RODO-2510 file (C-alpha; in nm, 4 decimals, decimal comma):
residues 198
     n   res          X          Y          Z
     1     m    -3,5375     1,2046    -1,6121
     2     g    -3,1660     1,2742    -1,6782
     3     n    -3,1699     1,5886    -1,4617
     4     f    -3,3361     1,3959    -1,1777
     5     l    -3,0691     1,1227    -1,1890
     6     d    -2,7934     1,3866    -1,2124
     7     k    -2,9227     1,5447    -0,8907
     8     i    -2,9042     1,2104    -0,7115
     9     f    -2,5892     1,0553    -0,8617
    10     g    -2,4094     1,3555    -1,0120
    11     s    -2,3082     1,3949    -1,3741
    12     k    -2,1795     1,1054    -1,5835
    13     i    -1,8277     1,2517    -1,5643
    14     e    -1,8466     1,2672    -1,1843
    15     v    -1,9768     0,9095    -1,1688
    16     d    -1,6993     0,7923    -1,4024
    17     l    -1,4314     0,9644    -1,1940
    18     v    -1,5664     0,8028    -0,8765
    19     r    -1,5692     0,4625    -1,0504
    20     i    -1,2119     0,5095    -1,1737
    21     d    -1,0958     0,6074    -0,8248
    22     l    -1,2651     0,3039    -0,6665
    23     e    -1,1197     0,0701    -0,9308
    24     a    -0,7730     0,2143    -0,8672
    25     k    -0,8092     0,1504    -0,4935
    26     l    -0,9325    -0,2012    -0,5629
    27     c    -0,6326    -0,2624    -0,7880
    28     f    -0,3952    -0,1705    -0,5048
    29     h    -0,5705    -0,4060    -0,2619
    30     e    -0,5849    -0,6912    -0,5152
    31     s    -0,2119    -0,6504    -0,5733
    32     r    -0,1145    -0,6264    -0,2091
    33     l    -0,3129    -0,9369    -0,1135
    34     d    -0,3629    -1,2027    -0,3786
    35     s    -0,6443    -1,4018    -0,2168
    36     h    -0,6074    -1,6781    -0,4785
    37     l    -0,2433    -1,7304    -0,3789
    38     a    -0,3186    -1,7058    -0,0059
    39     s    -0,5891    -1,9711    -0,0315
    40     a    -0,3616    -2,2043    -0,2302
    41     i    -0,0733    -2,1658     0,0162
    42     f    -0,2776    -2,2282     0,3278
    43     q    -0,4101    -2,5502     0,1724
    44     q    -0,0543    -2,6817     0,1363
    45     d     0,0961    -2,9228     0,3853
    46     d     0,4160    -2,7197     0,4134
    47     a     0,4786    -2,5414     0,7430
    48     q     0,7829    -2,3507     0,6145
    49     l     0,5918    -2,2202     0,3122
    50     k     0,3062    -2,1032     0,5351
    51     q     0,5480    -1,9343     0,7748
    52     d     0,7326    -1,7586     0,4895
    53     f     0,4061    -1,6399     0,3383
    54     a     0,2757    -1,5201     0,6750
    55     q     0,5926    -1,3105     0,7148
    56     y     0,5425    -1,1722     0,3622
    57     l     0,1813    -1,0815     0,4469
    58     a     0,2883    -0,9143     0,7702
    59     r     0,5294    -0,6909     0,5761
    60     v     0,2943    -0,5999     0,2914
    61     s     0,0018    -0,5320     0,5250
    62     l     0,1950    -0,2311     0,6592
    63     v     0,2131    -0,0695     0,3138
    64     e    -0,0369     0,2121     0,2561
    65     e    -0,2089     0,2887    -0,0713
    66     d    -0,0650     0,6382    -0,1175
    67     q     0,2965     0,5344    -0,0510
    68     y     0,5830     0,5359    -0,3000
    69     w     0,8964     0,3307    -0,2912
    70     s     1,1910     0,2661    -0,5187
    71     a     1,1474     0,0597    -0,8330
    72     s     1,4160    -0,1762    -0,6975
    73     q     1,2054    -0,2420    -0,3846
    74     e     0,8993    -0,3086    -0,5994
    75     i     1,0895    -0,5456    -0,8288
    76     a     1,2454    -0,7367    -0,5374
    77     l     0,9027    -0,7832    -0,3795
    78     l     0,7564    -0,8872    -0,7147
    79     q     1,0267    -1,1522    -0,7478
    80     e     0,9549    -1,2760    -0,3951
    81     y     0,5816    -1,2829    -0,4688
    82     s     0,6225    -1,4816    -0,7916
    83     t     0,8462    -1,7279    -0,6052
    84     f     0,5476    -1,8249    -0,3878
    85     y     0,3588    -1,9279    -0,7017
    86     k     0,6600    -2,1298    -0,8128
    87     r     0,6787    -2,3010    -0,4740
    88     i     0,3175    -2,4188    -0,4868
    89     l     0,3005    -2,4967    -0,8591
    90     g     0,6460    -2,6493    -0,9066
    91     d     0,6922    -2,7787    -1,2627
    92     k     0,3431    -2,6531    -1,3533
    93     l     0,4880    -2,3018    -1,3724
    94     f     0,7704    -2,2007    -1,6048
    95     l     0,8839    -1,8502    -1,5241
    96     k     1,1600    -1,6252    -1,6573
    97     f     1,2352    -1,3040    -1,4692
    98     d     1,4706    -1,0660    -1,6512
    99     v     1,5699    -0,7403    -1,4779
   100     k     1,8226    -0,4770    -1,5847
   101     m     1,8409    -0,1497    -1,3968
   102     e     2,0290     0,1615    -1,5024
   103     a     1,8313     0,3934    -1,2726
   104     d     1,6167     0,3620    -0,9638
   105     k     1,3361     0,6082    -0,8955
   106     e     1,0195     0,5989    -0,6889
   107     i     0,6906     0,4552    -0,8136
   108     p     0,3549     0,3910    -0,6424
   109     v     0,3603     0,0789    -0,4271
   110     f     0,2430    -0,2443    -0,5945
   111     f     0,2220    -0,0649    -0,9288
   112     l     0,3919    -0,3398    -1,1330
   113     f     0,2064    -0,6253    -0,9657
   114     p    -0,1269    -0,6309    -1,1552
   115     l     0,0158    -0,7321    -1,4939
   116     v     0,2146    -1,0160    -1,3358
   117     l    -0,0741    -1,1230    -1,1142
   118     h    -0,3012    -1,1271    -1,4190
   119     a    -0,0567    -1,3442    -1,6164
   120     l    -0,0169    -1,5868    -1,3250
   121     k    -0,3902    -1,6258    -1,2737
   122     e    -0,5254    -1,6084    -1,6283
   123     g    -0,2402    -1,7350    -1,8452
   124     y    -0,1245    -2,0882    -1,9217
   125     n     0,2323    -2,1045    -1,7920
   126     s     0,2838    -2,4799    -1,7555
   127     m     0,4656    -2,5345    -2,0865
   128     e     0,8429    -2,4943    -2,0972
   129     k     0,8091    -2,3749    -2,4582
   130     f     0,5817    -2,0882    -2,3467
   131     p     0,7033    -1,9706    -2,0046
   132     l     0,5694    -1,6658    -1,8288
   133     k     0,8227    -1,3949    -1,9154
   134     i     0,8617    -1,0870    -1,6969
   135     k     1,1061    -0,8320    -1,8336
   136     v     1,1829    -0,5097    -1,6475
   137     r     1,4134    -0,2353    -1,7663
   138     t     1,4815     0,0920    -1,5892
   139     f     1,6507     0,3809    -1,7639
   140     a     1,7281     0,7385    -1,6642
   141     t     1,3998     0,8563    -1,8167
   142     a     1,1590     0,5621    -1,7873
   143     l     1,0683     0,2178    -1,6596
   144     q     0,9547    -0,0528    -1,8996
   145     l     0,7685    -0,3690    -1,8000
   146     e     0,6821    -0,6446    -2,0436
   147     v     0,4801    -0,9492    -1,9339
   148     i     0,4200    -1,2335    -2,1784
   149     n     0,2189    -1,5476    -2,1084
   150     h     0,0756    -1,8324    -2,3135
   151     v    -0,2821    -1,7491    -2,4044
   152     n    -0,5724    -1,9009    -2,2175
   153     p    -0,8021    -2,0573    -2,4816
   154     h    -1,0971    -2,0452    -2,2394
   155     i    -1,0942    -1,6638    -2,2302
   156     t    -1,2254    -1,4637    -2,5238
   157     s    -0,9964    -1,1690    -2,4510
   158     q    -0,7363    -1,1732    -2,1775
   159     e    -0,7303    -0,7934    -2,1899
   160     r    -1,0986    -0,7621    -2,1067
   161     m    -1,0729    -0,8816    -1,7492
   162     p    -1,1593    -0,6956    -1,4253
   163     l    -0,8019    -0,6761    -1,2959
   164     i    -0,6835    -0,5165    -1,6207
   165     d    -0,9683    -0,2637    -1,6054
   166     h    -0,8768    -0,1857    -1,2449
   167     f    -0,5105    -0,1444    -1,3416
   168     k    -0,6010     0,0960    -1,6232
   169     s    -0,7848     0,3041    -1,3637
   170     r    -0,4835     0,2983    -1,1311
   171     v    -0,2526     0,4060    -1,4125
   172     f    -0,4881     0,6947    -1,4887
   173     t    -0,5243     0,8088    -1,1267
   174     s    -0,1500     0,7816    -1,0602
   175     y    -0,0121     0,9326    -1,3786
   176     a    -0,2993     1,0562    -1,6010
   177     d    -0,1867     1,0135    -1,9617
   178     r     0,1911     0,9921    -1,9122
   179     p     0,2376     0,6119    -1,9263
   180     t     0,1784     0,3941    -2,2292
   181     l    -0,0073     0,0693    -2,1621
   182     l    -0,0438    -0,1666    -2,4580
   183     f    -0,1793    -0,5176    -2,4992
   184     n    -0,1609    -0,7559    -2,7919
   185     s    -0,2088    -1,1248    -2,8489
   186     n    -0,1858    -1,3925    -3,1133
   187     s    -0,2739    -1,7603    -3,1152
   188     h     0,0099    -1,8392    -2,8732
   189     t     0,0892    -1,5440    -2,6507
   190     f    -0,0660    -1,2527    -2,4667
   191     k     0,1646    -0,9562    -2,4135
   192     a     0,1283    -0,6560    -2,1839
   193     n     0,3635    -0,3585    -2,2112
   194     l     0,3932    -0,0699    -1,9683
   195     h     0,6182     0,2274    -2,0477
   196     l     0,6350     0,4594    -1,7485
   197     p     0,8236     0,7881    -1,7910
   198     w     0,9655     0,9299    -1,4686
***
């Protein structure tokens, strides 16, 4: 039976590689267009917000999956993106963005977005005591991203979510085993760490 299925679907390794590639592509598209955010914005009674977001969408829609851009461009867009969440959530979102750059090299487009998107959607960030913290450091040899959010008590494991699985696939397809991607949590916080050598 196994040989028959292999003839139709290929070997397990081939199937896994196809799955990883598809998840990586999905990760890019989820990051470029956050449908949850788009839906929330277009339900707002704020013409300026809608216009600003439409201009943002027009710019990001031109970005192709296989493109690279500078880490500084990615970080600036990530800050702009998170500002849209702040504009619709107001005091229901406490956010600290901390960036220090010593070097600026190219990375795949929308590569830093998934961990922040995940924290915005799945974390509890409405307490001033437990803000969403986004910390980015760039050095001559590597980029480091740390994202910390207050844990969501309604989720068994914030790491075991589709977007995180898709991001792991994108990390693998973009860099193989070069980056380090770690997750840990306690009763209060969920932390994601990405160390990307360049």
